[in-house]
C-alpha positions as CSV (number, residue, x, y, z in Angstrom):
1,M,-85.5,-82.7,46.9
2,A,-83.4,-80.9,49.3
3,I,-81.7,-84.2,50.2
4,L,-80.9,-84.9,46.5
5,R,-79.3,-81.4,46.1
6,K,-77.0,-82.0,49.1
7,I,-76.0,-85.4,47.7
8,K,-75.2,-83.9,44.3
9,S,-73.1,-81.1,45.8
10,G,-71.2,-83.6,47.9
11,V,-70.4,-85.7,44.8
12,K,-69.2,-82.6,42.9
13,K,-66.8,-81.7,45.8
14,M,-65.4,-85.2,45.8
15,I,-64.8,-85.2,42.0
16,A,-63.1,-81.8,42.3
17,R,-60.8,-83.0,45.0
18,G,-59.8,-86.0,42.9
19,K,-58.9,-83.8,39.9
20,S,-56.7,-81.5,42.0
21,A,-54.9,-84.5,43.5
22,A,-54.2,-86.0,40.0
23,A,-52.9,-82.6,38.8
24,V,-50.5,-82.4,41.8
25,K,-49.3,-85.9,41.0
26,R,-48.6,-85.0,37.4
27,A,-46.8,-81.8,38.3
28,A,-44.4,-83.5,40.7
29,P,-42.4,-85.5,38.1
30,A,-42.2,-82.4,35.9
31,A,-40.8,-80.4,38.8
32,K,-38.3,-83.1,39.5
33,K,-37.2,-83.0,35.9
34,I,-36.8,-79.2,36.0
35,A,-34.9,-79.6,39.3
36,S,-32.6,-82.2,37.7
37,K,-32.0,-79.9,34.7
38,K,-31.0,-76.8,36.8
39,P,-27.4,-77.8,37.5
40,P,-26.4,-78.2,33.9
41,A,-27.8,-74.7,33.2
42,A,-24.7,-73.0,34.7
43,P,-22.4,-73.7,31.7
44,A,-24.9,-72.2,29.3
45,R,-25.1,-69.0,31.3
46,S,-21.3,-68.7,31.4
47,S,-21.1,-69.3,27.6
48,R,-23.6,-66.5,27.1
49,R,-21.5,-64.3,29.3
50,A,-18.4,-65.2,27.2
51,V,-20.3,-64.4,24.0
52,V,-21.4,-61.0,25.4
53,K,-17.9,-60.2,26.6
54,Q,-16.5,-61.2,23.2
55,A,-19.0,-58.9,21.5
56,V,-18.1,-56.0,23.8
57,L,-14.4,-56.5,23.1
58,S,-15.0,-56.6,19.3
59,Q,-17.1,-53.4,19.6
60,E,-14.3,-51.7,21.6
61,K,-11.8,-52.8,18.9
62,E,-14.0,-51.3,16.3
63,I,-14.3,-48.1,18.3
64,L,-10.5,-48.0,18.8
65,G,-10.0,-48.6,15.1
66,V,-12.2,-45.7,14.2
67,S,-10.4,-43.5,16.8
68,E,-7.0,-44.5,15.5
69,T,-8.1,-43.7,11.9
70,A,-9.4,-40.3,13.1
71,V,-6.1,-39.6,14.9
72,G,-4.2,-40.6,11.7
73,K,-6.2,-38.1,9.6
74,M,-5.8,-35.3,12.2
75,K,-2.0,-35.6,11.9
76,F,-2.2,-34.2,8.3
77,S,-4.9,-31.7,8.8
78,T,-4.8,-27.9,9.6
79,P,-7.1,-25.8,11.8
80,E,-8.0,-23.7,8.8
81,A,-9.1,-26.8,6.9
82,L,-11.2,-27.9,9.8
83,S,-12.8,-24.6,10.4
84,S,-13.3,-23.7,6.7
85,S,-16.5,-25.7,6.6
86,L,-17.8,-23.8,9.6
87,R,-17.2,-20.3,8.2
88,S,-19.4,-18.8,5.6
89,M,-17.4,-16.1,3.9
90,P,-18.3,-14.3,0.6
91,T,-16.2,-15.6,-2.2
92,E,-16.2,-12.5,-4.4
93,L,-16.5,-8.8,-4.1
94,P,-19.6,-7.1,-5.5
95,G,-19.6,-6.5,-9.2
96,S,-20.7,-2.9,-8.8
97,Y,-21.4,-0.3,-6.2
98,G,-24.0,1.8,-7.9
99,K,-21.9,4.9,-8.3
100,D,-20.2,6.7,-11.3
101,K,-16.4,6.6,-10.6
102,L,-13.1,6.4,-12.5
103,V,-9.9,5.7,-10.5
104,I,-6.3,5.5,-11.6
105,H,-3.2,4.2,-9.8
106,P,0.5,4.3,-10.8
107,R,1.9,0.8,-11.2
108,D,5.4,1.8,-12.1
109,P,7.2,4.7,-14.0
110,H,5.6,3.8,-17.3
111,W,2.2,2.1,-16.5
112,I,-1.1,3.3,-15.0
113,Y,-3.9,1.0,-13.9
114,S,-7.4,2.4,-14.3
115,Y,-10.9,1.0,-13.4
116,W,-14.3,2.5,-13.6
117,E,-18.1,2.1,-13.1
118,V,-20.8,3.9,-15.0
119,I,-24.4,3.3,-13.7
120,P,-27.1,2.4,-16.3
121,G,-28.9,5.7,-15.6
122,T,-25.9,7.7,-17.0
123,Y,-25.8,5.7,-20.2
124,D,-29.6,6.1,-20.5
125,S,-29.2,9.9,-20.2
126,L,-26.4,9.9,-22.9
127,R,-28.5,7.7,-25.2
128,G,-31.5,10.1,-24.9
129,R,-29.2,13.1,-25.6
130,L,-27.1,11.7,-28.5
131,G,-29.7,9.6,-30.2
132,D,-28.3,7.4,-33.0
133,D,-24.8,8.9,-32.5
134,F,-24.6,7.0,-29.1
135,Y,-24.6,3.7,-30.9
136,K,-22.0,4.9,-33.4
137,A,-19.6,6.4,-30.8
138,K,-16.4,4.7,-29.6
139,K,-15.6,4.3,-25.9
140,I,-12.4,6.2,-25.3
141,L,-9.8,6.7,-22.5
142,R,-8.2,10.2,-22.9
143,I,-5.0,10.5,-20.9
144,Y,-3.8,14.1,-20.1
145,D,-0.2,15.2,-19.1
146,V,-1.0,17.6,-16.3
147,S,2.5,18.0,-14.8
148,N,3.1,21.2,-12.8
149,I,-0.3,22.8,-13.7
150,V,-3.8,23.1,-12.3
151,F,-5.7,21.2,-14.9
152,N,-8.9,22.9,-16.3
153,S,-9.6,20.6,-19.3
154,R,-7.9,22.9,-21.8
155,N,-4.4,23.5,-20.6
156,A,-2.8,20.0,-20.6
157,H,0.7,19.7,-22.0
158,K,-0.5,16.9,-24.3
159,Y,-3.0,14.0,-24.4
160,F,-3.5,10.8,-26.2
161,D,-6.5,8.5,-26.7
162,I,-7.0,4.7,-26.2
163,E,-10.1,2.9,-27.5
164,V,-11.4,0.4,-25.1
165,G,-14.0,-2.4,-25.5
166,P,-17.7,-1.6,-24.8
167,D,-17.8,-4.0,-21.9
168,A,-14.4,-3.1,-20.4
169,L,-14.3,-2.0,-16.8
170,S,-10.5,-1.6,-16.3
171,W,-7.5,-1.0,-18.4
172,Y,-3.7,-0.8,-18.1
173,I,-2.3,2.4,-19.7
174,H,1.2,2.8,-21.0
175,V,2.6,6.3,-20.6
176,Q,5.6,7.4,-22.6
177,E,7.4,9.5,-19.9
178,A,8.3,8.7,-16.3
179,G,8.1,11.2,-13.5
180,R,5.0,13.0,-14.9
181,S,1.5,13.8,-13.6
182,W,-1.5,12.3,-15.3
183,C,-5.3,12.6,-15.4
184,V,-7.7,10.4,-17.4
185,D,-11.2,11.0,-18.9
186,L,-13.6,8.2,-19.9
187,G,-15.8,9.3,-22.7
188,L,-17.4,8.8,-26.1
189,R,-15.9,9.9,-29.4
190,L,-18.7,10.7,-31.8
191,P,-18.4,10.1,-35.6
192,N,-17.7,13.8,-36.1
193,G,-14.7,13.6,-33.8
194,E,-16.3,15.3,-30.9
195,F,-15.3,13.9,-27.4
196,I,-18.0,13.6,-24.7
197,T,-16.6,13.2,-21.2
198,I,-18.5,10.8,-19.0
199,L,-16.1,10.5,-16.0
200,R,-12.8,12.1,-14.9
201,S,-10.3,10.4,-12.7
202,N,-8.0,11.6,-9.9
203,V,-4.6,13.1,-10.7
204,I,-1.5,10.8,-10.0
205,S,2.2,11.2,-10.5
206,T,4.4,8.3,-11.8
207,P,7.8,7.8,-10.2
208,L,11.1,8.6,-12.0
209,D,12.8,5.7,-13.8
210,G,16.2,6.9,-12.8
211,P,18.1,9.3,-10.4
212,S,16.5,12.7,-9.9
213,W,17.6,15.3,-12.4
214,I,17.5,18.1,-9.7
215,T,20.8,16.9,-8.3
216,D,22.8,19.0,-10.7
217,E,21.4,22.5,-10.8
218,E,23.0,25.1,-13.1
219,W,25.2,27.6,-11.2
220,M,24.9,31.2,-12.3
221,V,27.8,32.5,-10.1
222,P,31.3,33.8,-10.8
223,E,34.1,31.3,-10.9
224,E,35.8,32.9,-7.8
225,L,32.6,32.7,-5.7
226,F,32.0,29.1,-6.8
227,A,35.5,28.2,-5.6
228,R,35.0,30.0,-2.4
229,L,31.8,28.2,-1.7
230,Y,33.4,24.9,-2.7
231,G,36.3,25.5,-0.3
232,M,34.1,26.5,2.5
233,G,32.1,23.2,2.1
234,F,35.3,21.2,2.7
235,G,37.3,23.5,4.9
236,F,40.7,25.2,4.4
237,G,42.8,22.6,6.1
238,Q,45.5,20.4,4.6
239,S,42.9,17.9,3.3
240,S,40.9,20.5,1.4
241,P,40.5,19.6,-2.3
242,I,41.2,23.2,-3.3
243,G,44.8,23.9,-4.1
244,K,47.0,26.0,-1.9
245,T,47.0,28.9,-4.3
246,W,43.2,29.0,-4.4
247,Q,43.0,28.8,-0.6
248,E,45.3,31.8,-0.1
249,R,43.5,33.8,-2.8
250,I,40.1,33.0,-1.3
251,K,41.3,33.8,2.2
252,R,42.7,37.2,1.1
253,E,39.5,38.1,-0.7
254,L,37.3,36.9,2.1
255,F,39.0,38.7,4.9
256,S,39.7,41.8,2.9
257,G,36.0,42.3,2.4
258,I,35.9,41.7,-1.4
259,L,33.6,38.7,-1.1
260,S,32.0,39.4,2.2
261,S,28.6,41.1,2.5
262,P,28.3,44.5,4.1
263,G,27.0,42.9,7.2
264,L,30.3,41.1,7.8
265,S,32.2,44.4,8.2
266,S,30.3,45.0,11.4
267,A,31.9,44.9,14.9
268,G,31.7,41.1,14.8
269,S,33.2,40.7,11.4
270,P,36.2,38.2,10.9
271,V,38.4,41.1,9.7
272,K,38.4,43.0,13.0
273,S,38.4,39.7,15.0
274,R,41.7,38.6,13.3
275,E,43.2,42.1,13.7
276,K,42.7,41.8,17.5
277,N,43.6,38.1,17.8
278,K,46.3,37.5,15.2
279,G,47.6,34.5,17.0
280,R,44.3,32.6,17.0
281,K,42.9,30.5,14.1
282,F,39.2,30.5,14.9
283,W,37.0,32.0,12.2
284,M,33.4,31.7,10.8
285,V,31.6,32.5,7.6
286,V,27.8,32.5,6.9
287,N,26.2,32.9,3.5
288,T,23.0,32.2,1.7
289,E,21.9,31.0,-1.6
290,L,18.7,31.3,-3.8
291,I,17.3,28.5,-5.9
292,L,14.9,29.5,-8.7
293,Y,13.0,26.8,-10.6
294,G,10.0,26.6,-13.0
295,A,8.6,24.9,-16.1
296,T,7.1,25.8,-19.4
297,E,6.7,24.4,-22.9
298,P,9.8,22.4,-23.9
299,D,10.2,24.4,-27.1
300,A,9.8,27.9,-25.4
301,K,12.6,30.4,-24.9
302,V,13.3,31.5,-21.3
303,T,15.6,34.2,-19.9
304,V,16.4,35.0,-16.2
305,Q,17.6,38.6,-15.7
306,G,18.1,38.7,-19.4
307,V,20.3,35.6,-19.6
308,P,19.0,32.7,-21.7
309,V,18.3,29.5,-19.7
310,K,18.6,26.0,-21.2
311,L,15.4,24.0,-20.6
312,R,15.3,20.3,-19.9
313,P,13.5,17.9,-22.3
314,D,10.3,18.3,-20.3
315,G,10.4,22.1,-20.2
316,S,11.6,22.4,-16.6
317,F,14.6,24.5,-15.4
318,S,16.3,25.3,-12.1
319,L,19.0,27.8,-11.2
320,R,21.1,28.5,-8.1
321,F,22.2,32.1,-7.3
322,S,24.3,33.6,-4.6
323,L,22.2,35.9,-2.4
324,P,24.0,39.0,-1.1
325,D,22.4,41.5,1.2
326,G,19.8,43.8,-0.4
327,T,16.9,43.3,-2.7
328,Q,17.3,41.0,-5.7
329,V,14.9,41.5,-8.6
330,M,14.9,38.4,-10.9
331,P,12.5,38.8,-13.9
332,V,11.8,35.5,-15.6
333,R,10.6,35.9,-19.2
334,G,9.2,33.1,-21.4
335,V,8.3,33.3,-25.1
336,S,6.4,30.6,-27.1
337,A,8.2,28.9,-29.9
338,D,6.2,30.9,-32.6
339,G,6.8,34.2,-30.8
340,E,3.1,34.9,-30.5
341,E,2.8,34.5,-26.7
342,E,4.9,35.9,-23.9
343,R,4.8,35.9,-20.1
344,T,7.0,37.5,-17.5
345,I,7.1,36.5,-13.8
346,T,9.4,38.6,-11.5
347,P,10.4,37.2,-8.0
348,I,11.7,39.8,-5.6
349,V,13.9,38.5,-2.8
350,S,15.4,40.5,0.0
351,R,18.3,39.6,2.4
352,E,19.6,41.4,5.5
353,T,22.5,40.1,7.5
354,K,22.9,41.3,11.1
């Protein structure tokens, strides 16, 4: 048995060797074919390289085309347009600030701009207080002329009303007169005519629509003194607009003491100076003036030191006085047009020349 097993194993080994030899023989021609095919493979590899290179070049052209397009677009763009998408800014101001407020601004001599905010709680309070009258009331802007006064709700020169819409939050107001001061109330006018104030604005002054009327004050001085002041303003030389006769007259009166104040007759007065130095032409004169101005009702009657004063259309007035040494008492008396009311204000001014 042992011998048979050895014979079988030997036969198996021989068969296995034969199979391996046949496989080697079959593989040899295939290897030769592969070896014979290797040289022609070089052109295929180079063609693949050419295809890859062409693809890379076309991709670069595409990239360059995109870049050129981007550069072309950049030529017509601005930094603000590029950065606008990056910024997140609020597009509108808040509609309300939660505070009761009425503000007016002068736009020009004849127009005022107003805007306001009334919080819901304020309307609720008025609704509860007025009841059904609240729904029947009209929303009103009341415009007061408060020029040259401290306004206390009852002393305005005049006022007028403008009815505004229930949802309005701003309004342009036309005022009839330029160069005046104004204050505005926002309120409700009830069916019985009563006006309920909700808000009060600031006080503003509109500019004049022409030259100032203060440039030509009324002179309450004697003719001779006016000529003297006029001549002093331009000098007594050959180019003085005052005639020669006036110049000589003024000089005589001035240096004789007729027009000079008591203080000018002191040791330093021009009279003594000219007596000592008759050959010299140097001289000097100093004087003072007083301007008095005020305002009242345009139809009132006003007197200053008992002399009637002409009022301007708006009720204002201004006067210019010479002011000699001493104490000047200047009572200003105003009487209403109907004569029922009267008021007197007395400025007292003192001057001393040394």
